[in-house]
C-alpha positions, 0 to 999 in steps of 0.5 A, spaced: 481 539 470 485 540 464 483 536 458 490 533 457 490 531 465 482 528 464 484 524 459 490 521 463 486 520 469 481 516 464 486 511 462 489 510 469 482 509 471 480 504 466 487 500 467 485 499 474 479 496 472 475 501 477 470 504 472 468 497 470 466 495 476 462 501 479 458 506 476 461 512 474 462 517 480 461 512 485 466 513 491 466 512 499 468 517 504 475 515 508 471 516 514 466 511 512 471 505 510 470 499 515 476 498 520 478 492 516 480 497 511 485 501 515 492 500 513 495 499 520 496 491 521 494 489 514 501 490 511 502 486 505 509 484 504 512 487 497 519 486 493 524 490 496 522 489 503 527 486 508 523 481 513 526 477 519 524 470 520 525 467 527 524 460 529 524 460 537 530 456 539 532 454 532 537 460 531 540 456 525 533 456 522 532 464 523 534 469 517 533 476 515 532 477 508 530 482 502 524 480 498 527 478 491 523 481 485 520 474 484 517 475 491 520 470 494 526 469 500 530 463 501 529 460 508 533 454 511 530 447 510 524 450 506 528 453 500 525 459 496 518 461 499 513 466 496 512 472 501 510 477 496 502 480 497 501 476 504 501 479 511 506 477 516 501 473 520 499 469 514 507 468 512 508 466 520 502 461 519 504 458 513 512 457 515 509 454 522 505 449 518 511 447 513 516 446 519 512 441 523 515 436 518 522 438 521 520 441 528 515 439 534 511 445 535 515 450 531 514 457 533 515 463 528 515 470 528 515 474 522 517 482 522 518 487 517 525 490 518 525 495 512 519 497 507 521 498 500 519 505 497 512 506 495 511 509 489 504 512 487 501 516 481 498 523 483 494 526 477 489 532 476 490 539 479 497 539 483 503 542 482 507 537 478 503 531 476 506 524 475 509 519 479 512 520 486 516 516 491 514 515 498 521 515 501 519 512 508 516 506 505 509 508 506 505 515 507 499 518 507 495 522 502 497 529 505 505 527 504 503 525 496 500 531 495 506 535 498 511 531 494 507 533 487 507 540 489 501 541 492 494 543 490 493 548 484 489 554 485 484 551 481 483 545 485 477 542 489 479 542 496 473 537 497 474 532 491 481 529 492 480 521 491 485 515 492 484 509 486 486 503 488 485 496 484 486 489 486 480 484 488 476 489 491 477 496 488 476 502 492 475 510 490 476 513 496 474 521 497 478 526 502 477 533 503 483 538 504 481 541 510 481 534 513 488 532 511 491 538 513 487 539 519 489 532 522 482 528 521 483 521 524 481 517 518 484 521 513 491 521 517 491 514 518 489 512 511 496 509 508 497 509 501 500 502 497 504 501 491 500 502 485 495 507 488 493 513 484 491 520 487 487 524 483 485 532 485 479 534 481 
């Protein structure tokens, strides 16, 4: 990896706090992640997403709204409700609890109608290091690498990593052969906003 890019990677890793919480070089193969780490069904609502909230048999209380930059949506009776960073199922349970003040046994559904574009950083041995936008709202590592111009001639095909910050930081390792060959664990792993993809 070039010296300039190594420095940039170290800055990003430090900012995520990954280096401070785990020994240098510690990682997990994507295929060894627990099933609970799978992105499917575990989507966290973000600003820019469009969600629909339906209260069964209460059409006047149902709505479709874009999540504002402050992470909230305006809902009938309840006013502004914080939804950013929560799973749709968690929002549903919260709304049902709050609506009991107005409705007997409320039943609510919360669906993601549109996902805001996901931006991730791709660094290291790729054609065009930098920030890429996953235009379909979400995407996998292979899509991010393609958007960044693919691997260079100097890239290590078995040292591709995703760095993810948050309460439980992750450093997940992939191989190019698994990504390009459609290996199940590699293809089901979906990137999230703020992820950093590093090719050594």
